[in-house]
N, C-alpha and C positions, 0 to 999 in steps of 0.2 A: 318482777319493776315495782319501785315504788316513786312515789313521789309525797313530798311532804308541806303542809299546809297551817299556817299560822292558824288558824279559825275551827274548833270542837263544838258541831254543835250534836243533842242529844236528841233522836228522833224514834217514832215508836213505828212499827212497824206498820201501820199506814200513814206517815207520813212519809216513811220511807218509800214506800207503794208507789205514793203520786209522784215526788219529785225524782223518783227513775222514769219511770213512764211520761216527764213533762223533758229530760233530759233528753231519753229516747226519742223522743220526737223531735224535738230542737232539733239530734243529732241527723234526722230524716229531708230535715227543712234545705232549701237551695242557700239561704246561710251558711250552712256549717258548710255542707260541702264544695261551697266555694272558697270557703274559710280554707280549710284541709290539702283545697289541690291547687290553691295561688300560688304562684312564683317566685319565692321570696330569694333575693341575691344576699341580703344582709346574714350571716351566723347566728348571731346573734339569738336576732326576729325568729329564725328559722327552729331554734330553741325554744325557746321561748314558745311556738304556737305548738311545737312538737311534746311540753310540757300539759299547757293544755287539754290536747287531744285524750295525753294519759290521762289527766283527772278525769276527765270524765268518761273513756273506758273502765276508770276503776270504780269511778261513780255508780255506774251501771252494773257493773259489775260485783258489788256490793250484793247487791239483792237480783241473785238470778233468774229471769223469767222459765217461769216454768211452765208446760207443756201447756195450761188448763190456759195460762194467759198470753201463747204465743199465738191460738186458736182464734181471740181479738185484735190483735193488730191490727187490720185493718179497719175495723172503726175506730182500732183506737187514731188511724195515721191518717185516715178518711180526711179532707183536706188540708193534706198537710201538703205545698206543695217539695217535690223530691223531681230531681231530674235524674 
């Protein structure tokens, strides 16, 4: 799958890592969990949500989490409201 965007940003490895981690933190939040589970009757809104979720997932997967980083996930997600 592929999503298109009108934005291009050049990031170095450190910038990519911090943004990826911020997105991962956001994906654990109550806001995001509610967003992906919300019942939607409008097909156009549902499609927009699907594209947004796809973009988030693809962004995180651009720089996969390695095993060392995964060990620190508890610390990374400390204080994040999860459901």
